[in-house]
C-alpha positions in Angstrom: 84.2 120.6 117.9 82.7 124.1 119.5 84.2 127.5 119.5 84.0 127.2 123.5 86.0 123.9 123.6 88.5 124.8 120.9 89.4 127.4 122.8 90.0 126.3 125.8 92.1 123.7 124.7 94.2 126.4 122.9 94.3 128.0 126.6 95.5 124.6 127.6 98.1 124.3 125.2 99.1 127.8 125.9 99.0 126.8 130.3 101.4 123.9 129.6 103.5 125.3 127.1 104.2 128.5 129.1 104.2 127.1 132.3 106.7 124.1 131.2 109.1 127.2 130.2 108.9 128.8 132.9 109.4 125.7 135.4 113.0 125.2 133.5 113.9 128.6 134.2 112.9 128.4 137.5 115.0 125.1 137.9 117.9 126.2 137.0 117.8 129.3 138.8 116.6 127.2 142.1 119.5 125.1 142.0 122.1 127.9 140.7 125.3 126.8 142.9 129.1 128.8 141.7 131.1 127.0 139.8 134.6 125.7 142.0 132.4 125.7 145.5 132.7 122.5 147.1 130.0 120.1 146.1 127.6 119.0 148.5 127.0 115.6 149.9 124.1 113.7 148.6 123.9 110.6 151.8 124.7 108.1 149.3 128.1 106.4 150.1 129.2 103.4 148.4 132.1 100.6 149.7 132.6 102.9 153.4 134.1 106.2 151.3 132.7 106.5 148.0 130.1 109.3 148.3 128.4 110.8 146.0 128.1 115.1 145.7 126.1 117.2 144.1 128.8 119.3 141.9 127.2 122.4 140.4 127.1 122.6 136.4 129.6 123.9 134.5 129.3 127.4 133.1 129.3 126.3 129.4 126.7 123.8 130.1 124.5 126.2 132.4 125.0 128.5 129.8 123.3 126.3 127.0 120.5 125.2 129.0 119.5 129.1 129.4 120.1 129.3 125.0 117.7 126.1 124.5 115.0 128.5 126.5 115.4 131.8 125.0 115.6 129.7 121.5 112.0 128.4 122.5 110.9 131.4 123.1 111.8 133.1 120.0 110.3 130.3 117.9 106.9 130.4 119.5 106.6 134.2 119.3 107.3 133.5 115.5 106.0 130.4 114.9 102.7 128.2 115.7 103.4 126.3 119.0 101.0 128.2 121.3 97.7 126.8 121.0 95.4 129.0 118.2 98.7 131.5 118.1 99.7 131.9 114.7 102.8 133.3 115.4 104.1 136.8 114.5 105.3 135.7 110.6 102.1 133.3 109.9 103.7 131.0 109.0 102.0 127.9 108.1 102.7 124.4 106.4 100.1 124.6 103.4 101.4 128.6 102.5 104.9 126.8 103.1 103.8 123.6 100.7 102.1 126.3 97.9 104.8 128.4 97.8 107.6 125.1 97.2 105.1 123.9 94.5 104.5 127.4 93.1 108.4 127.8 92.9 108.9 124.4 91.7 105.9 125.1 88.2 107.5 128.7 87.6 110.8 126.3 87.7 110.0 123.1 85.9 106.2 124.1 84.1 107.7 125.1 80.7 109.7 121.5 80.5 106.5 119.9 81.3 104.3 122.0 78.9 106.8 121.0 76.3 106.9 117.5 77.3 103.0 117.6 77.5 102.7 118.7 73.5 104.8 115.2 72.5 103.0 112.6 72.0 103.8 109.5 74.5 105.3 106.8 72.6 108.0 109.7 71.6 108.3 110.8 74.9 108.9 107.5 76.2 112.6 107.8 74.3 113.5 110.8 76.1 116.1 110.5 78.6 115.4 114.0 80.8 111.5 113.3 80.5 111.9 109.5 81.5 114.1 110.8 84.7 111.6 112.9 85.7 108.4 110.4 84.9 110.9 108.0 87.5 110.6 110.4 90.0 107.3 110.6 90.1 106.1 107.4 89.9 108.7 106.6 93.4 107.0 109.6 94.9 103.1 108.5 94.3 102.8 104.7 92.5 105.6 103.2 94.3 103.6 102.7 97.4 101.1 100.2 95.7 103.0 99.2 92.3 106.3 98.6 94.1 109.5 100.6 93.6 110.3 98.4 90.8 107.0 98.4 89.2 106.3 94.8 89.5 102.9 95.0 91.9 101.5 93.3 94.7 99.0 90.8 95.0 96.3 93.2 94.2 98.4 95.9 92.1 99.0 95.1 89.0 102.3 94.6 87.3 103.3 97.5 85.2 105.9 95.5 83.5 103.8 93.2 81.4 101.9 93.4 78.7 98.7 92.2 80.9 96.7 95.2 81.0 92.8 95.3 83.3 91.7 98.3 81.0 94.2 98.7 78.3 98.0 99.3 77.6 97.4 101.6 74.9 99.6 105.3 75.6 96.0 107.1 75.9 94.1 104.0 78.0 97.3 104.7 80.3 97.1 108.3 81.0 93.3 107.7 81.3 93.7 105.3 83.9 96.4 107.8 85.6 94.1 110.9 85.6 90.6 109.4 86.0 91.7 106.7 88.6 89.7 102.9 88.3 87.0 102.0 89.9 86.6 98.3 89.3 83.3 96.9 89.4 84.2 94.5 91.5 83.8 90.6 91.3 81.0 89.5 93.6 80.8 86.4 95.6 80.0 83.4 93.5 79.6 80.8 95.9 76.3 80.2 96.4 75.3 80.9 92.9 77.9 77.6 92.1 76.1 75.8 94.7 78.9 76.2 97.6 82.4 74.8 98.1 82.2 72.1 95.6 80.9 75.0 92.8 83.9 76.8 93.5 86.6 73.4 93.0 84.6 72.8 89.7 85.0 76.6 88.2 88.3 76.6 90.0 90.1 74.1 87.9 88.3 75.2 84.5 89.7 78.7 85.1 93.0 77.2 85.8 93.0 75.0 82.5 92.2 78.1 80.5 95.7 78.9 80.7 97.4 75.4 80.3 97.6 74.0 83.8 97.3 70.5 84.8 93.6 69.7 86.6 91.7 67.7 87.0 89.8 67.2 83.9 86.3 65.5 85.4 86.1 68.7 87.9 87.3 71.2 84.9 84.6 69.7 82.5 82.1 70.0 85.2 83.2 73.8 86.0 83.3 74.7 82.6 79.4 74.5 82.4 79.3 76.7 85.2 81.7 79.5 83.6 78.8 80.4 81.8 77.3 82.6 85.2 81.5 84.9 84.3 81.5 84.9 80.5 79.4 88.1 80.9 82.6 89.7 82.2 85.4 87.5 81.3 84.0 86.4 78.2 82.8 83.1 76.6 86.6 82.0 76.4 88.0 83.4 79.0 89.8 86.4 77.3 88.4 89.2 79.7 86.9 92.9 78.9 89.2 96.0 79.4 85.8 98.1 79.2 84.8 96.5 82.2 88.2 95.9 83.6 87.7 92.0 84.5 90.8 90.3 83.8 92.1 87.5 80.7 92.0 84.0 82.3 93.9 82.6 79.7 97.4 84.2 80.4 98.8 82.7 83.7 98.7 86.1 85.1 96.7 87.1 88.4 96.1 90.2 90.2 95.5 88.3 93.5 97.8 85.2 93.3 97.1 82.3 91.1 97.6 79.4 93.6 94.3 77.2 94.0 93.5 78.3 96.8 93.7 82.1 95.9 92.1 81.3 92.8 89.4 79.6 95.0 88.8 82.5 97.6 88.4 84.9 94.7 85.5 82.8 93.0 84.3 82.3 96.4 84.2 85.6 98.0 84.9 88.0 95.0 87.5 90.7 94.6 87.0 94.0 94.4 89.9 97.4 93.7 90.2 101.2 93.1 92.8 103.1 91.9 92.7 106.8 93.2 92.7 109.7 90.3 95.8 111.5 89.8 94.9 114.4 87.9 94.0 116.7 90.7 97.0 116.6 92.5 99.7 115.8 89.4 97.5 117.2 86.9 97.6 117.0 82.8 101.2 117.9 82.5 102.8 115.5 85.0 99.8 112.9 84.3 101.5 112.7 80.6 105.0 112.2 81.6 104.0 109.8 84.5 102.1 108.2 81.8 105.2 107.6 79.1 107.0 106.5 81.6 104.9 103.6 82.8 104.4 103.1 78.7 107.6 102.9 78.5 108.3 100.0 81.2 106.3 97.5 79.1 107.6 98.8 75.7 
């Protein structure tokens, strides 16, 4: 946006805001009438003799309107609201946020630093640390993994022992700090020969976890599973280095219905967890990792 355009909109906002305040003041002054005066007929009559009158506002009500106008003027002088004018106090949302973060760091920083030096398995037994970890989880993780941490389609359940990239304390902390970008499961529909091949591999994949399947289709799917073994391993137990799921435990990230499994094979899947190091820092990430670790241990 050019400086001219930015300045135009700034003055536009100023004009609208100031004009609205002046208009409200004019409206009140222009319609001012002394309390106690007889009401002026509006010309509206109901039931032959029920007449509507324009009576003056009660004085206390009128004073309240003037107070709100005065308050708005003082506010707009002190705080942003008039275009690009920043207000005499120089207040900004970013400034307030940084001040609150600084105050919180000063109050809780030493405690978090102490927690950071404690190994995760030991920290997971600390009641105070887990209370802090739960609050961090609710604020930063619950939107994807759910408030109960049981996940949702595409977002892992953190209360079981099925981990895409490993469930050791170190791996959990690494995941939180650096995030995860899946290598992505590509669409296999064309490579498997279309819908028929997808159905065959889906039957075999479901058989790996002991589910009832069409054995004839599963047998053909086993032959074609060689295309999947590079990531999921020949026995289907997955590869945590790649984030390839274990297909033998009947735990499904995107859903375990036959239709959903066929869809995953045919269309592929891709997920991403953002890194939390930049806005959480190592100390808070360490506490959060301990809390997540405690959920399944």
